[in-house]
N, C-alpha and C positions, 0 to 999 in steps of 0.2 A: 747274795741274790735273794734269799727268802726274806731277809730284813727289808730290803727295797720293796719287794712285792707287798709285804705286809703294810709298809708305810703308804705305798700307792693305793691299796685297797681301803685303808683306814681314812683316806681323804675324804671329806664331805661330799665333793662333787660326784665321785664314783658311786657312793652309796645312794646319793639322791638320784643318779641316773638309773641305777638298778631298781630302786623303788618306782620311779617313773615308768620304766619299761614293764614292770609287772602290773602296775595299775592300768597302764595303757592297754595291755593285752586283755585284762578283765573288762576294761571299758569297751574295747573292740567287740567282745562277745555280747555285751549288753546292746551295743549299736546293731549288731547283726540280728539279734532277736527282735529288736525294735523294728528294723526294716523288713525282716522275713515274716514275722508273726503279727505286726500291727499295721505298718505303712502299706506294704505291698498287697495284702488282702483288701484293704480299703481302695487302693488304686484300681485293682482288678474289679472290684464290685462297681466303682464308678464308671469304668470303661466296659462294662458288661462281660466280666469274667476274664478280662485280659490278665495273663500271668506271664511275666517276663521269663520266668525260669523254664517254661515250657517251649520257649523258642530256640531251636537248635537245628543244625544241618548234620545229618549223618554222613560221615566221610568214609565209612568202610562197611562191610557186611555184618549182619547180626549173626552171632554164632548159632549153629543148629541146636545147641542145648538150651538156648534162651527161651523162657517160657513167659516172660512178662510182656507188658504192652510196649509196642514199638514207638509209642509216643511219650513214654516215661523217661525223662532225661536222667534222673538219678539211677534208675534200674539199669538203663543202657550203659551209663558210665561205670557202674559197678561191675557190669558184665565184660567190660574192657573194650566196648565198641568205641572207635575213634569218633568223637563229636566236635563240631564247631558250636560251642555254646554261647552265642552272642547274647541271649536272654540272661543267662547267669552273669555275664560281664556287665550288662546294664544294672543288674542288681547290685553287683559289687560296687560299681560307680556310684550308685545312689547311697550305698552304706558309707562310702568314702565322703561324699557330700554332706551327709548328715553329721558324720563325725567331725568333719572340718568345721561345720557351722556351730556345732556344740562347743568345740574347743575355742572358736572365735568368740562365742558369748562368754565363756568362762574367763578368757584372757581379758576381754573388754570389761567385765565386771571387776575382776581383780585390779586392773589399771585404774578404774574409777575409785574403788576403795583406797588404794594406795595414794592416789592424787588427793582424795579428801583428807586422808591422814597427814600427808605432807603439808596441806593448807592449814590444818589445825596446829600442826607443830610449828609452822612459820608464824601463825598468829600468836601462839602462846609464848614464843620466844623472841618476838619482835621487840627491839628496844623502843622505849618511849620516844615520841617525836620530840626533836629538839625545840626549844622555846623560840619564837620569832625573834628577829633581831632587835626590834623595838622594845620588847619585854626585857631582854637581856641588858639593853642600854639603860632602861629605867631602873633596873636593879642595881647596876653599877653606880648610877647617880645617887640612889638612896644609901647605898653602903658608904659612898664618899661623904655624903652629908652627915651620916651617923658619926664617921671618924672625926669630922671637922667640929661637930658639936661636942663630942666627948673630949676633944683636945682643948677646947675653949674653956 
């Protein structure tokens, strides 16, 4: 069983998938930072301080020991207050759309590069075009005349 497992793990597809998952997680972190630290502040500035993460509905009471702001989503969530964080959900959806668009651009670029490489390969290995039929016929006539002249 261990030998089978080692063979399974040693396959290229499994290792490629593992690398893809690790890089994807790191890329997700970059996208989250892009959205939270760059895009959302600009959107908030354009719309006059509009911050999606501050939009939520409190579903339960605030604990008596809580000393933070009642409008601070992160602090309320950390205090264990049940919240309906639709603003945070909007931010996550925007993160996903940005990530999906970036992946789309990457796949599109890779496909273009691969298509160009295939075209170059096809052009480089293409067989020379066959001579037209009249040229072939004229060559045969020439060769036949040479044979007759040599025989005479």
